[in-house]
C-alpha positions in Angstrom: 0.0 0.2 0.1 2.7 2.2 1.0 4.6 1.8 -2.7 1.3 3.2 -4.3 2.0 6.2 -3.1 4.7 7.6 -5.6 2.2 7.2 -8.2 0.0 10.1 -7.3 3.1 12.1 -6.6 5.3 11.3 -9.7 2.3 12.2 -11.9 1.3 15.3 -9.8 4.7 16.7 -11.0 4.2 15.9 -14.8 1.4 18.7 -14.5 3.2 21.5 -16.3 0.7 24.4 -17.1 1.5 26.9 -19.7 2.8 30.4 -18.2 3.8 31.1 -14.7 2.2 32.3 -12.0 2.4 31.5 -8.2 2.6 27.8 -7.5 2.5 27.1 -11.1 5.5 25.6 -13.4 6.8 27.4 -16.0 7.3 24.4 -18.8 10.4 26.6 -20.4 11.9 27.5 -17.5 14.9 25.1 -17.2 15.4 25.6 -13.3 11.9 24.3 -12.6 12.7 21.3 -15.1 16.0 20.7 -13.6 14.6 20.4 -10.1 11.5 18.2 -11.6 13.6 15.7 -13.8 15.3 14.8 -10.4 12.3 14.0 -8.5 10.8 12.4 -11.3 14.0 10.2 -11.7 14.1 9.6 -7.8 10.5 8.9 -7.8 11.3 5.9 -10.5 13.9 4.7 -8.4 11.6 4.5 -5.3 9.0 2.3 -7.6 11.7 0.2 -8.6 13.2 -1.0 -5.2 9.5 -1.3 -4.2 9.1 -3.6 -7.2 12.2 -5.4 -6.9 11.5 -5.8 -3.1 14.7 -3.9 -1.9 12.8 -1.3 -0.1 10.6 -2.4 2.7 7.2 -0.9 3.4 8.5 1.1 6.6 11.4 2.6 3.8 9.3 3.2 1.3 6.9 5.4 3.7 9.7 7.7 4.8 11.3 8.0 1.2 7.9 9.4 -0.1 7.7 11.7 3.3 11.0 13.2 2.3 10.1 13.2 -1.3 6.5 15.1 -0.6 9.0 17.5 1.5 11.0 18.3 -1.3 8.2 19.1 -3.5 6.6 21.1 -0.5 9.6 23.1 -0.4 9.6 23.7 -4.3 6.1 25.0 -4.2 7.1 27.3 -1.5 10.1 28.9 -3.7 7.9 28.7 -6.6 5.3 30.8 -5.1 7.8 33.8 -4.1 8.9 34.2 -7.4 5.8 33.9 -9.4 6.3 30.3 -10.8 10.1 30.3 -10.9 13.1 28.9 -9.3 15.7 31.1 -8.3 19.6 30.0 -8.8 19.8 29.8 -4.9 16.4 27.6 -4.6 17.9 25.4 -7.5 20.6 24.9 -5.4 19.2 24.0 -1.9 16.3 21.9 -3.5 19.5 19.9 -5.5 20.9 19.8 -2.3 18.0 18.6 -0.7 17.5 16.1 -3.8 21.5 14.6 -2.9 20.6 13.7 0.4 17.1 11.9 -0.9 19.0 10.4 -3.7 21.7 8.9 -1.1 18.8 7.8 1.1 17.5 6.0 -1.7 20.7 4.4 -2.6 21.3 3.6 1.2 18.0 1.8 2.0 18.0 0.0 -1.4 20.9 -1.9 -0.6 20.5 -2.5 3.0 20.3 -5.9 4.5 16.5 -6.2 5.4 
């Protein structure tokens, strides 16, 4: 059940709306697209870990909470800047994504 959480959040990331506005994704904005691509890749890694049995339900739930926190931070940052991410926002989000990426790798390769 916990493994199914990623489906909704991954699909929600793909909802690009033309034009920019508070909380809206500007599909032509490279910083937003770069961050969203990383999030999508990480969601896919989590999904593969669930599918292959590498992640327990507890690990999956913790990873999904972390991914949700990352997405919420992105939305807050975008709301401040009319649908865009500043370079500083992108750096911070990538730092958080790096942490999540390391956590995914550690959880997928840990003995159960």
